[in-house]
N, C-alpha and C positions, 0 to 999 in steps of 0.2 A: 483614499478611495472610499466612496460610500458603497457598502456591500448590500446586495439585494438577492432575491431568489434567482433573478435573471443572470447576474454575473458570477454567482457562486457555483452555478451548474454549467459545465462545459460538455456539450453534446458531442457524441461520436459521429464520425463519418459513416455513411451507409454503404460505402464502396464494397463490392463483392469481387474485385479483381484478384484472382488467385494466380496470376501469371507473372507478377512483378513484386517489387518491394512497395508496400502501400502504407502510408501514414494514416492511421485510423483515428487518432486523437492526439492532441498536443496542447500544452499550456506552458508558457514561459513565466518566469518571475515577474517580468515587466507587465505581462497581461494580467497576472494575478494581483498585482498591486502590492507585492511584498518583496523581500530581499534575496531569498535563497533558493527555493525549490523550483525546479523545471522538470517537466514530465512529458513523455510521449509513448504512444502505443504503436508498434509496427507489426505488420504481417509481411513475412518474407517467403517468397515462393520457393518451392523445392529446388535446390541447386543454385539459387541466387544468393547474392551476398549484400551485406550492408555494413558500413563501418564509419568511423570518424576519429578525430583527435579530441581527447577530453580537454585539452588546453588547460585553462586555469581552474579546473573543477574536478572533484571526485565524482565517480559515476557508479551506479548500481544497475545491473541488468538482471531482471527476473524472468525466467523462461515460463511463459504461461501455457504453451502448447507445443509439443514436438521436441525435436533434438537438433542441436547445432554444433558446429565446431567454431573455435575462436583462435585466431592468430593475432599476436600483438607484440609490441616491443617489451612487454612485461612477462611474456611466456606464451605457451600454446596449450590449448585444451581441446583434444580431438572429439570428445563427446560430452555435451552438457545437456541436461534435461531428460526427456523421455515420456513424460505424462501426456496422455491424449488431449487433455484440457485441464482446467484448474480443479475439476471435480474428479479427475482420474488419478490423482496422487498428489504428493507433497512437492513443493517447489524446489528448483535448483536456481542458483544465482551466481553472478560473478561481480566482484568488486574491483574497480580499477582506480588508481590514484591519478592526480593531475599529470598532464603531459604524457598520457598513454595513447598510442595509436593502435587501433584494433580493427579487424575485419571478421565479421560473423557470417558464416555460411549455413543456410538451412539444409539439414540432412533428411528432412521428412516433409511431406505436404502439410499445409495449414499451420505452418510455424508462426507463433506469435511471441513477441518479447516486449516487456515494459522496461523503459529506461528512465532513470531519474538522476539528475546531476545538480550539484550545488557548488558554489565557489569554495575554493580551498587553497591554502598556501602550505599545506602539509603533505608529505609523501609517506604513505603507508603502503605495506606490501599488497600486491594483487592477490586476491583470495577467492577460491572457489567454495561455494556453499552447496552442499548436497542435502537431501532429506535426512540423512543420518547426522548432520550437523545441527539440525533445527530442533529446538525444544518445543514440545507441545503442551499447551495449557488449556484446560477446560475451565472456563470462567463463568461466573454468574450463577443462576439457578432457575429451575422451572422454565417458564417461557421467556426468560431472559438469559438462557444458556447459549454460549457460543464457544468456538474453538479458535485459539490463537496459536499460530506457528511462527516462531521467530525466523527471520532471514538475516537481518543485521540488527541484533538486539543491542540495548545499552551495554557498553563494555566491549563491543566489537572493535577490532583494531582498525579504526578509521577516524576521520576528523569530526564530521557532523552527522552523517546519515544514520537514520534508524528506519528499519523496515520490518513489517510483519504482514502475514496473510491471515485473514479472519474469515471463518466460516460460520454462518448463522442459519440454522434450520428454518424452513418456511414457517411464518407465523410468529417467530420469536423477535424479541427486542435485542439490540446489540449496542455496544458503547453505552451501557446502561448499568446503574443510574448515570444520567448525563454528567460528564466531567469536562473540565477545561484545562488548558495549559497555555496561558497567555501572559503570565506575570512571573518573572524570575524572583523566587523567594527562598531565603535560607533561614534556618533557625539561628539562635545565638552561638551555636557551636559550629556553624558553617555547613550544616547538613542541608542538602537540597530538599525543599518542600514542594516546589512547583517550578517547572521550566517554561520559558517563553518559546513556544514552538509553532511554526507553520506546519500544516498538515494537508495531505492529499488523500482522498478516498477515490479509488478506482474500482468500478463495479463490474461483476459478471454474475450470471444466474444459470442455474442448472438447465432451465428451459429458457430459450431466447425471448419469450414473451414476459418473463418475470420482471419485477420492479421492487424497489424499496423506497420508503419515505425517510428523508433525513431533515432534521430541524437543526438550525444553527442560531443560537441566541445568547445574549449576555444578560447580566443581572438587571441592567437599567432598561432593557428591551429597546435600546436604540438600534440594536440588530436583533431581528426576529424573523428569520426566513425559513420557509419550508420548500423542499425540492422533491421531485419524483425522479429517481435515478433508474435508468434502464441499462441494458447490456453495453459495456464499454464506455459508459459515461464517467465523468469526473465531477466530484464535489470538492470545492475548496473550503478549508477551515482556517481562516486567518486569525480568528480569536473566538472565544465564547464556547458554550456547551454545545455538544453535537451528537445527540442520540440518533439511532437508526432503528427502523422497523421493517422487517422483511415481509413481503406479501404472503399471505397464507397459501401454502402449496408450492412455494417457489424458494428452494434453497438459495441462499445469497452468499456470494464471495465478495470481499473487498480487500484490496491491496492498499496498505497504508505506508506512505513515505512521510517522514517527519525530519525537520532540522530546525535548529534555533540556538538558544543561549547555552544549551548543554546537550551532550550526547546521552539523553535520558528520556524517560517517559513519565517523569514526576508530574502529577496532576492533582486537581482538586475537584471533588464531587460537588454537584449542585446541592447546597445545604438543605434545600426544601425536599429533596428526593433521596438523600443518602440513606435514610432510615430503611428503605426498601430492602437493602442487603440483609437486614436482620430477619427478614421473613423467609429467606431461602433455606430450604431443608434438603434439597436434592437437585440433581442435574437432569436435564432432558436426556432420555436414553438414546436419542438419535445421534448424539456426539460420541466419539469423533466422526466427522463426515469423511475425512481422509486419514490415511495412516501410512507409515513407511513401507509396508509390504505391497502397496498398490503400484500399478504402472509398470 
């Protein structure tokens, strides 16, 4: 597939139906032109249910807003989540292995959940992730400061999925300096230097009129696309470097799901811009934007 700014950006539905289960955004691996990642965003009305069979894939559910219960053939979880929205606290998530049947019921109004699944032939245990299980990292410096909260980090007991939540204060750069993870490379001792990963960026903003700019490009510039992402939009990163800039005045959230040649985040910085890290002497005092005591 030839990637352009038109097919790397997946716009969200503008549906405001709060009385049913609504699919707000979705992209399949086939639509994306890659092998692994599938993603969807759902809003489930208070008291309504949604579920499915994971079949031949492992699946991660990240609670974006509200509280739910989940019943499955892997176990039951009576209350998951609790934050009002992604800026109201840290995330909770549920990992389910292949051939899991589940039903999720929204216990609060305005419940939203992000689901990502990838093919897998491995059975790992179902696992609940709470804010207390997530590591917080403050990365970058000055107006390239951002906050990364782990959901399914490298080393998580699963097959392929990696997931993090990233918070970028308005006006700051993120995923910066630009980095890529599109070639599987190891050193002479077998240590992983870079993984070949597909990646999804799913966006939200503290104010619904917010936006971010994202560029996706490679060294040869055979891919060089720029997208404007709004609330609930998806940006696909099949390969190449992929920096983000949050509009001034609009705190930005993005949920990253990744999968590929290793359950890892090993990457390579753009060699033309890697030097910028040496100039950072302090963090933006606005971070962290969320912490465990919220919600």
